[in-house]
N, C-alpha and C positions, 0 to 999 in steps of 0.2 A: 121322652125321657124326663125324669126328674133331675134337677140339678141342685146340689148343695154346696154352698161356699161359706168360708169363714166360720168354721166350727172350732171353738177353743175350749180346751179343758186345762185349767190352770195347773201348773206343775205339782202343787201340793195335793191335787186330787187325782193325778194320773196314777195308773196301775191299781185302781180301785173298782174297775168294772164300769165306769161311767161311759167311756167311749164305746165299749162293747154293747152296753145297754142302748146307747143312742143308735148304733148301727142296726141292732135288732129291731128297734122301734121304727126306724126309717124303712127297713125292709117290709115290715108289716103294713105300714101306711101305704107304701108304694104298691104292694100287692093288692091291697084293698081298692086302690084306684085303678087296678087292671093293668099295671105295668109289670115288667119282669126285671127291671134294672134301674139304677140311678147313677148319676155321675157326681163325684165329689172331688173338689180341687184342694190342693195343698201347696204351700210355698215350697219351691224347690230346695230350699235350705233346711227345711224342717224334717230331718232324717227320722226322728221319732214317729212323726205322723205318717210318713211314707212307709216305714216298717209296719206300723199298725194297720194301715189300709191293706197292705199286701197280706198280712196275717189274717185279715178279715175276708180275704178272697178277692181283693181289688186287683184289677188288671189295668195296667197302664194303657190308656186310650190315646192320649196326646200330651204334648207339653208346649209351652210357649216361653217367653222370656223369663217370667217369674214363677209360673205355676206348672204343676204336674196334675193331670186330670185322670182320675181312676174311675172305671166303671165297676160297680158292685152289683152282682146278680142277686135277685131275690128268689127266683124259682128257676134254678139252673138246669134246664133241659137241653137236649142236643140242639134244638132250633135256636135257643137263646144264645148258646155259645157261637153258633154260626153267625148270628147277628153281630156279635162283638167283633169277630174276625172281619166281617164285611165293613163295619164301621172303621176299624183300624186301617184297612186297605184303602178305603175311600179317602181318608185323611192323608195318606202318604202320597197319593197320586193326584 
């Protein structure tokens, strides 16, 4: 997996496509490296970012005291979805 932490788009630049462009570029890079997903973390209090990652197809993988961790699929085939389900199950037990 690829893991991305601490991405910030300043409020005055939000809603201008920067975050969407970043996610699309991250997907492209991760796919080129031969992976089908990446994990991105966000502060639990950052509702705007949480909503954005969900809108971009992020699936909540886990959370800890301060962070929520979302997995974002690059090449979403049936096998890739099964891998996410397995990852979530492993973290719960």
